[in-house]
N, C-alpha and C positions, 0 to 999 in steps of 0.2 A: 379604573384599574390602579393599582399601587406600582408604585416605581420598584418596590423589593419583588413582587411577582414578576413584573416586567423584566428585572435584571437576573432573576433566576431563571426564567424561561429562556433568554438570550444564552445565559451560560450553559444550561442543558442544551441547548441547539449547538453551541462551540463543542461541548464535549461529545456529542453526536458525531460532529463532522470528524473530531480528532480520533474517534474510535474506529471510524470507517478507515480513515488513512492507516491505522494500526491494522484493520483486518488486511489491508491490501498487503502491507509490508510481512503480514503472518503468513501470507501464503509462500514465502520463501521459506524453503524447507530448512528445518532446524531453528528458525528464529523464534525461540521461547520467552525470552526475558525482554520484557518493553522498557526496563528501568531508564535505559539512556534517551529513550523518546519522550518518555513520561516526565523526566527532568525539566523541559522547557515549559511543561504545562501544569506544574504541580501545584500552583495556586488556585488555578481553575478547578482542578480535578479535588484538590481538599476543600474548597468552597462548595462545591456541589454535592459530593458523596459525604464528607463528614466534616461539619463546621469545627468540631473541638480538635483536629489534629494540629497540633503545633509545630511538627518536627518538619525540617526539610532534608532531604537527601543531599550528600555531599556530592553525589556521581562519581565518575571517575574521567580521568583525561584520556582522550583519544590520541594515542601516541604518535602514529604517522601523520595524522592531520596536525597536531600541533607542532611537529617539526619541520613542516612546509613553511618556509618564509614567503611574503606575500611578494616579492620579487621574483623568486626563480622559478616558481610554478605556481600551477592553480590547481585547487582542489575541486576534483569531482565528485558528485554524490555518490558514485559507485564505488569510489574508494573508503568515504566514511562508512559506507553500508556494509563493504566487506571486511572492513576491520572491525566494526561493531557486532556482526554476527560471528567472527572470529573469537572475540572477546566474550561471547554471552554463550557460546556453545563448548560443552566439552564431550569429548574431544573436538578439537577445531575441523570443520569440515574442509573436505578437499575443495569443494564448490561451494563458495558462499552464496551464489545466486541459484541453486538447484531449486525445483520447484515443485512444491507439492500438488501434483495434477489431480489426485484423488480429491483433494480440498477445493480445487477450481471447479473440478467436475460436478462437486455436490452444491454449489451455489445455484441460486434461480437463475433461470436464462438471461433477464437484463443484465443481472450483476456480474454472470460469467462473461458476458459479451463484453463489459465495460473494462473489467480485470483483465481478461487477456490481452485487450487492446492495449491498455495502459501497460502491463508487464512486456509485452511486444515491443513498444515504443521504447520503453527503457533499455531493454536487453538488446535491442538494436542499436541504440545509440552507444550502449557500451561496446559492442562489436565494431563499430565505426570508429569511434574516438579512444576507446579504451587501449590499454597497454598491451600489446601482443605478447610480451615476455612473461607476463604474469601465467602463474602455473594453472589457474583455473579457465583461463581465456578459451581454449579450445573446447571445454567441457560447456561453457556457456553459449558457444557457437553451435554446439550438438543441440542445446536446449530450445534454441529458437526454431528450426523447423517444426517440432511437434507440438509447440505454442502456437505458431501461425496456423497450422492446420486445425488446431482446436478452435482458434479465433474465428478463421472462416466458416467452420461447422456453426459455431454458436450465431455467426450472422446468417447463415441459412436458414437455422431454426428459427430465430428470432423474427427473420422474414416470412417465413411460412406461418408462424403463430400470427403475425399482424394480418395476413392475407387471409388464413381461416377467420379471424375475429371480424374482419371486413365482410367476408363472405357469409358469415352467419347472421348478418344483420344488427350485429351490435358492436359496432365501431369501438375502437379504444376511447375511453373518457378522458376528457381533456380538463386541464384545471383551469383556474382563473388567468393563469398567465398565459395559457394556448399551448402548452406542453402537453405532450401525450402520456397518460398513466396505464400501464399493462398491468 
């Protein structure tokens, strides 16, 4: 196996992981422009997608995050996401963490279960550690209960699906690492 094809496969694998992360972020309603997130991965994307693109995006400065000093306060991931969503959408949303529930419900069952769990974890962290004085804080709190309900519903569906596949005599296939594939 040549080192070029091995390198290309590794880059495609990294790109696929990156795009799945973007899909998760894309479930935040109104987040349509991924340029800020692509900026850090441009070299990988340009190498995999189109070898002869030679330009680099200058990106833009995230004003609130760049105004923090490292000694006075810490930057939380939700502060950066909130600012990016507000910068990338016109008009700026009243709740940068509003969820696109139709998109989440359209996901395949295993993905829906994982996405709702990840989003629920993120939003609960925001509710516990976030700034209660933010204008959208109460709206985020309102998003948590329906998301938790959807997550539990997805869990129950996932368990029923696993049980029915076992009862039918065709247990879920296992790959070489021992993990189940549905």
